[in-house]
C-alpha positions in Angstrom: 81.0 66.3 -69.2 82.9 64.5 -66.5 81.8 61.1 -65.4 82.4 59.3 -62.2 85.2 56.8 -62.7 84.5 54.9 -59.5 81.2 53.3 -60.5 80.8 49.8 -61.7 80.6 49.2 -65.4 79.8 46.1 -67.4 82.8 44.3 -68.9 83.1 43.4 -72.5 82.0 39.8 -71.9 79.1 40.9 -69.8 78.0 43.3 -72.7 78.2 40.4 -75.2 76.3 38.1 -72.6 73.6 40.8 -72.3 72.9 40.6 -76.0 72.8 36.9 -76.1 70.3 36.5 -73.2 68.2 39.4 -74.6 67.8 37.6 -77.9 67.0 34.3 -76.2 64.6 35.9 -73.9 62.9 37.8 -76.9 62.5 34.4 -78.7 61.1 32.7 -75.6 58.7 35.7 -74.8 57.5 35.8 -78.5 56.8 32.1 -78.7 54.7 32.1 -75.6 53.2 35.6 -76.0 52.2 35.1 -79.6 50.5 31.9 -78.9 48.5 33.4 -76.0 47.7 36.6 -77.8 46.7 34.8 -80.9 44.3 32.7 -79.0 42.7 35.5 -77.1 42.6 38.3 -79.8 43.2 36.6 -83.1 46.4 37.0 -85.1 45.1 39.7 -87.4 43.6 41.9 -84.7 45.0 45.3 -83.6 45.3 44.0 -80.0 47.5 41.1 -81.2 49.8 43.4 -83.1 50.0 45.8 -80.1 50.8 43.1 -77.5 53.4 41.4 -79.8 55.1 44.7 -80.3 56.2 44.8 -76.6 57.9 41.6 -76.5 61.5 42.9 -77.5 61.1 45.8 -75.0 60.2 43.3 -72.2 63.3 41.2 -73.1 65.5 44.3 -73.0 64.0 45.5 -69.7 64.4 42.0 -68.2 68.1 42.1 -69.0 68.5 45.5 -67.6 66.8 44.4 -64.3 69.2 41.4 -64.3 72.3 43.6 -64.2 70.8 46.2 -61.8 69.3 43.7 -59.3 71.5 40.7 -59.6 74.9 42.2 -60.8 74.3 45.4 -58.7 75.1 47.7 -61.6 73.5 51.1 -60.9 71.0 51.9 -63.5 72.2 55.5 -63.9 75.7 54.2 -64.5 75.0 52.7 -67.8 71.7 54.3 -68.8 73.2 57.6 -69.8 70.4 59.7 -68.6 72.6 62.9 -68.2 72.3 66.5 -69.0 73.2 67.6 -72.5 74.0 70.7 -74.5 71.5 72.3 -76.8 73.8 71.5 -79.8 72.9 67.7 -79.0 69.3 68.3 -80.2 70.6 69.8 -83.5 72.8 66.7 -84.0 69.9 64.5 -83.3 67.8 66.2 -86.0 70.7 66.2 -88.4 71.2 62.5 -88.0 67.4 61.7 -88.3 67.0 64.0 -91.3 70.1 62.7 -93.0 69.2 59.0 -92.5 65.5 59.4 -93.5 66.1 61.5 -96.5 69.7 60.8 -97.6 69.6 57.0 -97.1 65.8 56.2 -96.9 65.9 54.8 -100.5 68.3 52.0 -99.3 65.6 50.0 -97.7 63.3 50.2 -100.6 66.1 49.5 -103.0 67.1 46.2 -101.2 63.5 45.2 -100.7 63.0 45.6 -104.5 66.0 43.4 -105.2 65.1 40.7 -102.8 61.5 40.6 -104.1 62.7 40.3 -107.6 64.6 37.1 -106.5 61.2 35.7 -105.1 62.2 36.2 -101.5 59.9 37.6 -98.7 60.9 41.0 -97.3 57.5 42.2 -96.0 57.5 44.1 -92.7 54.9 44.2 -90.1 51.7 46.0 -91.3 50.6 48.5 -88.8 46.9 49.4 -88.9 46.6 53.2 -89.0 42.8 53.6 -89.6 42.1 56.4 -87.1 43.6 58.8 -84.6 43.5 56.2 -81.8 45.6 53.9 -83.9 48.0 56.6 -84.7 48.5 57.4 -81.0 48.7 53.8 -79.9 51.3 52.7 -82.5 53.3 55.9 -82.1 53.9 54.8 -78.6 54.5 51.1 -79.3 56.5 51.4 -82.5 58.2 54.8 -82.1 58.5 55.8 -78.5 59.0 52.5 -76.6 61.6 51.1 -79.0 63.5 54.4 -79.0 63.9 54.4 -75.3 64.6 50.7 -74.7 66.9 50.1 -77.7 68.9 53.2 -77.0 69.4 52.3 -73.3 70.3 48.7 -74.2 72.5 49.1 -77.3 73.9 52.6 -77.0 74.3 52.9 -73.3 74.6 49.3 -71.7 76.3 47.6 -74.6 78.5 50.5 -75.8 79.7 51.4 -72.3 80.9 47.7 -71.9 83.5 48.6 -74.6 84.4 52.0 -73.1 88.2 51.1 -73.1 88.2 50.3 -76.8 88.9 52.7 -79.7 85.6 54.2 -81.0 85.9 52.6 -84.4 85.8 49.0 -83.0 83.3 49.8 -80.3 80.9 51.5 -82.7 81.4 48.6 -85.3 80.9 45.8 -82.7 77.6 47.2 -81.2 76.3 48.5 -84.6 76.5 45.0 -86.1 74.4 43.5 -83.2 72.0 46.3 -83.6 71.5 45.7 -87.3 71.2 41.9 -86.8 68.8 42.4 -84.0 66.2 43.8 -86.4 66.4 40.5 -88.4 65.6 42.2 -91.7 67.9 41.6 -94.7 66.4 44.7 -96.6 67.0 47.1 -93.6 70.5 45.7 -92.6 72.6 48.3 -94.2 70.5 51.1 -93.0 70.2 49.9 -89.5 74.1 49.3 -89.5 74.8 52.9 -90.6 72.0 54.4 -88.4 73.3 52.3 -85.3 76.8 53.7 -86.0 75.4 57.3 -86.1 73.5 56.8 -82.8 76.7 55.3 -81.2 78.8 58.3 -82.3 76.1 60.7 -81.0 76.1 59.0 -77.7 79.9 59.1 -77.4 79.9 62.8 -78.3 77.1 64.0 -76.0 77.6 61.5 -73.1 73.8 61.3 -72.7 71.2 58.8 -74.0 68.4 61.5 -74.3 69.6 63.1 -77.7 69.8 59.4 -79.0 66.4 58.6 -78.0 65.1 61.8 -79.6 67.0 60.9 -83.0 65.6 57.4 -82.8 62.1 58.5 -82.1 62.1 61.0 -84.9 63.1 58.4 -87.3 60.5 55.9 -86.1 57.6 58.4 -85.8 58.5 59.8 -89.3 57.6 56.5 -91.0 54.3 56.3 -89.0 53.3 59.9 -89.7 54.0 59.5 -93.4 51.9 56.5 -93.6 49.0 57.9 -91.7 48.8 61.1 -93.5 49.6 59.4 -96.9 52.6 61.7 -97.5 54.5 60.7 -100.6 58.1 61.7 -101.0 60.4 60.4 -103.8 63.3 59.1 -101.8 65.2 58.6 -105.0 65.1 62.2 -105.9 68.7 63.4 -106.2 68.1 66.7 -104.5 66.5 65.0 -101.5 69.3 62.5 -101.2 71.8 65.2 -101.5 70.2 67.2 -98.7 70.2 64.2 -96.4 73.8 63.3 -97.2 74.9 66.8 -96.4 73.1 66.7 -93.0 75.0 63.4 -92.4 78.3 64.8 -93.4 77.9 67.8 -91.1 76.8 65.4 -88.2 79.8 63.2 -88.9 82.3 66.1 -88.9 81.1 67.4 -85.6 81.0 64.1 -83.8 84.0 62.4 -85.3 86.4 65.3 -84.7 85.4 65.5 -81.1 85.7 61.7 -80.6 89.2 61.5 -82.1 90.4 63.9 -79.4 89.3 61.3 -76.7 90.9 58.3 -78.5 94.5 58.9 -77.7 94.6 56.7 -74.5 92.5 53.9 -76.0 94.4 51.1 -77.4 92.7 48.0 -76.3 91.2 45.7 -78.8 91.0 42.4 -77.0 87.8 43.6 -75.3 86.1 43.4 -78.7 86.9 39.8 -78.8 85.7 39.3 -75.3 82.5 41.0 -76.3 81.8 38.7 -79.2 83.2 35.3 -77.9 81.5 33.3 -76.9 78.3 35.2 -76.0 77.5 38.0 -78.5 78.4 35.8 -81.4 75.8 33.3 -80.2 73.2 36.0 -80.3 74.4 37.1 -83.7 74.1 33.6 -85.2 70.5 33.4 -83.9 69.5 36.7 -85.4 71.2 35.8 -88.7 69.2 32.5 -88.8 66.0 34.4 -88.1 67.0 37.0 -90.8 67.5 34.3 -93.4 64.5 32.3 -92.3 62.3 35.4 -92.7 63.2 35.5 -96.4 61.5 32.2 -97.0 58.4 32.7 -94.9 55.3 33.0 -97.1 
């Protein structure tokens, strides 16, 4: 699909700056928001968990508004809300299926390792006691993050590295995506998944299949928890099926991306992406990631 080359895109340094200010905004909103929500609803209430789940999305939307209103970057330019071919949906399903079943055991494996060392790796506990909770948290923890994170990481930030070879652009953005989640047990999974989503976006030139893939991954966890489905993610057959799906996905996307790489040689943009801005956000995330290990 052809793209308009005469539109304003973010530079690499602006992409790194976007990540840094998003992390800072997220921390600020969380500090104020958790204090207020805790005082009003109580820290163990459903309302408190629901309100706090929106803070990261608000931070991302705030950054997006900054670039669209102040920097005059057209939303459609970086949002990637474009038409896509039907095969894109198949790729989204292959990626989600492959990650969940092929590499789903990684999170549990690392969680077990860190727990054996006496470190804290517990995630947010979502109350799923009835159908209302299922719908509410499916929107808050599955749909909204899928939309905001894909627009922010795979569209806004990845497009700022459009002139860079795919391997460097994907790596740069996927590292920030993995660190953003501030979870040591999920870091490897999020790094690989972020790379897969970036490759999907580069292939289809549309954020919509990426949102679908992200949503499927998120909603699967919630559905399995709500209906008490039990799957042995260490089962070799399940892992093999998932890995096969990832291999098919990778073959289709990588071969296509390679054809577009001949004219891309620039590497300096990756340095501009990380220094000084994105590296600042990464350090903050790394500090939070390490700090979370020792929170009782």
